[in-house]
C-alpha positions in Angstrom: -22.7 19.0 -10.5 -20.0 16.4 -10.7 -20.5 12.8 -9.6 -17.9 10.7 -7.9 -16.8 8.8 -11.0 -16.2 12.1 -12.9 -14.5 13.8 -10.0 -12.0 11.0 -9.5 -11.6 10.5 -13.3 -12.3 6.8 -13.1 -11.7 4.9 -16.3 -12.5 1.3 -17.4 -10.4 -1.3 -15.7 -9.3 0.9 -12.7 -8.1 -0.8 -9.5 -9.2 1.6 -6.8 -7.8 1.1 -3.2 -9.6 3.0 -0.4 -7.5 3.7 2.7 -7.8 5.8 5.8 -11.0 6.3 7.8 -14.3 8.1 8.0 -16.4 6.7 5.1 -14.5 4.2 3.0 -17.4 1.6 2.9 -20.0 4.2 2.0 -17.7 5.7 -0.7 -17.0 2.2 -2.1 -20.6 1.2 -2.6 -21.7 4.6 -3.9 -18.9 4.6 -6.5 -20.1 1.1 -7.5 -23.7 2.4 -7.9 -22.5 5.3 -10.1 -20.5 2.9 -12.3 -23.4 0.5 -12.7 -25.7 3.4 -13.7 -23.1 4.2 -16.4 -23.6 0.6 -17.7 -20.3 -0.7 -16.3 -19.7 -3.9 -14.5 -18.0 -3.5 -11.2 -16.5 -5.6 -8.4 -16.3 -4.4 -4.8 -14.1 -6.3 -2.3 -11.6 -5.9 0.5 -8.1 -7.0 1.4 -8.9 -6.9 5.1 -12.4 -7.4 6.5 -15.8 -5.7 5.8 -19.3 -6.3 7.1 -21.5 -8.2 4.7 -23.3 -5.6 2.6 -27.0 -5.3 2.5 -29.0 -5.5 -0.7 -29.1 -1.8 -1.2 -25.2 -1.6 -1.0 -24.4 -4.6 -3.2 -26.9 -6.8 -5.1 -24.9 -10.0 -4.8 -22.1 -11.4 -2.7 -19.9 -14.1 -4.2 -17.6 -16.2 -2.0 -14.6 -18.1 -3.3 -14.6 -21.8 -2.7 -11.5 -23.4 -1.2 -10.7 -25.0 -4.6 -11.0 -21.8 -6.7 -8.9 -18.7 -6.5 -11.2 -17.2 -9.1 -14.7 -18.7 -9.1 -16.0 -20.0 -12.4 -19.3 -18.4 -11.7 -17.8 -14.9 -11.6 -18.5 -13.9 -15.2 -22.1 -15.2 -15.0 -22.7 -13.3 -11.7 -21.4 -10.1 -13.3 -23.8 -10.6 -16.3 -26.7 -11.1 -13.9 -26.0 -8.4 -11.4 -23.5 -6.0 -13.0 -22.2 -5.2 -9.4 -21.0 -8.0 -7.2 -19.0 -8.1 -3.9 -16.3 -10.7 -3.9 -14.8 -12.2 -0.7 -12.8 -15.2 0.4 -15.4 -16.4 3.0 -17.8 -15.4 5.7 -16.5 -14.7 9.3 -18.4 -14.8 12.6 -20.3 -11.6 13.4 -21.5 -10.9 9.9 -18.2 -9.9 8.3 -16.5 -11.0 5.1 -12.8 -12.0 4.8 -11.1 -10.2 2.0 -9.0 -11.3 -0.9 -5.3 -11.6 -1.1 -3.6 -8.9 -3.3 -2.4 -11.6 -5.7 -6.0 -12.7 -6.3 -6.9 -9.1 -7.2 -3.9 -9.0 -9.6 -5.3 -12.2 -11.2 -8.8 -10.6 -11.5 -7.2 -7.8 -13.4 -5.8 -10.2 -15.9 -9.1 -12.0 -16.3 -11.3 -8.9 -16.4 -9.1 -6.1 -17.7 -12.0 -3.6 -18.3 -13.9 -4.2 -15.1 -13.3 -1.6 -12.3 -12.4 -3.2 -9.0 -12.9 -1.1 -5.8 -11.1 -2.3 -2.7 -11.5 -1.4 0.9 -7.8 -1.8 1.7 -7.7 -0.5 5.3 -9.7 -1.0 8.5 -10.6 1.8 10.9 -13.3 0.5 13.3 -15.7 3.2 12.1 -13.5 6.0 13.3 -12.8 9.1 11.2 -9.0 9.2 11.3 -6.3 6.6 11.7 -2.6 5.8 11.3 -1.7 2.4 9.7 -0.1 -0.4 11.7 3.0 -2.1 10.3 0.9 -4.5 8.2 -1.5 -1.9 6.9 -2.8 -0.9 4.4 -3.0 -4.0 2.2 -2.8 -2.5 -1.3 -2.5 -4.6 -4.5 0.4 -3.6 -6.7 -2.0 -3.2 -9.6 -3.7 -0.3 -7.9 -4.2 2.6 -10.3 -6.0 5.0 -8.0 -5.5 5.3 -4.3 -8.2 7.3 -2.4 -7.2 8.3 1.2 -10.3 9.1 3.2 -10.6 11.4 6.2 -13.8 12.1 8.1 -13.7 15.8 8.9 -15.9 15.5 12.0 -12.6 14.6 13.8 -11.4 18.2 13.6 -11.4 19.8 17.0 -11.7 16.4 18.8 -9.2 15.0 21.2 -6.6 12.6 19.9 -7.9 9.7 21.8 -9.0 6.1 20.8 -12.6 7.1 21.1 -12.2 9.4 18.1 -9.1 8.1 16.3 -8.2 4.5 15.3 -4.7 3.7 16.5 -4.5 7.0 18.3 -1.1 6.2 19.9 0.4 5.6 16.5 -0.9 8.9 15.3 0.6 10.6 18.3 4.0 9.0 17.7 4.0 9.9 14.0 3.1 13.5 14.6 5.2 13.8 17.8 2.3 15.1 19.8 0.7 13.9 23.1 -2.5 11.9 23.4 -5.3 14.2 24.2 -4.1 17.0 21.9 -6.9 18.7 20.0 -6.8 17.6 16.3 -6.1 20.5 14.0 -6.0 21.0 10.2 -2.2 20.9 10.5 -2.3 17.5 12.2 -4.5 16.0 9.5 -2.4 17.5 6.7 0.8 16.1 8.3 -0.7 12.6 8.8 -1.9 12.5 5.2 1.4 13.3 3.7 3.7 11.5 6.2 5.5 8.6 4.5 4.3 6.2 7.3 0.9 7.9 7.5 -2.4 7.4 5.7 -0.9 6.9 2.2 1.8 4.5 3.3 2.5 1.8 0.8 0.9 3.5 -2.2 2.2 1.8 -5.5 4.5 4.0 -7.4 2.2 4.1 -10.5 -1.0 4.9 -8.6 -2.7 8.3 -8.7 -3.5 9.6 -5.2 -6.6 11.7 -4.8 -7.8 12.3 -1.1 -11.5 12.5 -0.3 -12.4 14.7 2.7 -15.7 13.3 3.8 -18.5 14.6 6.1 -18.1 18.2 5.1 -21.8 18.7 6.0 -20.8 18.4 9.7 -18.5 21.4 9.6 -19.9 24.8 10.4 -18.2 26.3 7.3 -17.0 24.6 4.1 -14.0 27.0 4.2 -12.5 24.8 7.0 -12.4 21.9 4.6 -11.0 24.1 1.8 -8.3 25.5 4.2 -7.2 21.9 5.1 -7.1 20.9 1.5 -4.9 24.0 0.7 -2.6 23.1 3.5 -2.1 19.5 2.1 -1.5 20.9 -1.4 1.0 23.5 0.0 3.1 20.6 1.2 3.9 19.9 -2.5 3.6 16.2 -2.2 4.6 15.0 -5.7 1.6 12.8 -6.2 -1.2 14.7 -4.6 -2.5 17.3 -7.1 -6.1 17.6 -6.1 -8.4 16.9 -3.2 -12.2 16.2 -3.3 -14.4 17.5 -0.6 -17.8 16.0 0.0 -20.4 13.8 1.7 -20.3 10.2 0.6 -23.8 9.6 1.9 -25.4 12.4 -0.1 -27.2 12.2 -3.4 -24.7 15.0 -4.5 -21.6 13.6 -2.9 -19.0 16.0 -4.4 -19.1 19.5 -2.7 -16.0 20.9 -4.5 -12.6 20.0 -5.8 -9.4 21.8 -4.7 -6.5 21.7 -7.2 -2.9 22.6 -7.0 -2.4 26.1 -8.3 
């Protein structure tokens, strides 16, 4: 059975930006765990805001001091912990403020072989979203972009209770608020130039992750959605991973372009 690192084809030195909704944080930390088990160093971070991880998610949090873009203690922390979460500073309410994209670009120069996993989008714990004008915040050095969708949103009403920035989704898809969310809606939002993958760097691979498949009555629903996305012939989406980011076996299957 494939693990996440193998399914996404993650290599040394990847810059991985997670966007969308429905499991980005869980996916980020579980990718990091797999990489450390494979004897890799790894940095997790954000370009927006994330809640401060607990010790089972990340063994160490390192904050940048006002005087240092890249802290001098970074290399030692990686040696000691192998996986660290890097942030600019703490915010009220237990959240961490993320790094600027240019800081991540500098990290790439300093640590060319260390994978960096970035939560580059916020979604208020919803399973689907459309990005605002300033979102997502993706470093130009991103080599792999993973758009995440929580499939528990299928069959729900397009309302703010289920979808983050529901009105933006309605405007992009030209459907009314309250419409029942279908496979076609998700496929369109994923491939829309101003949808979930907006702003992806030209050189980045795009591999969507359809999460929470265990909440569907039939895995064929997820497979059908993946096939609809691939049938749109988006030039940079050639495969889609279906799974459950919380599971000990997080990859259910991979759907490839025929």
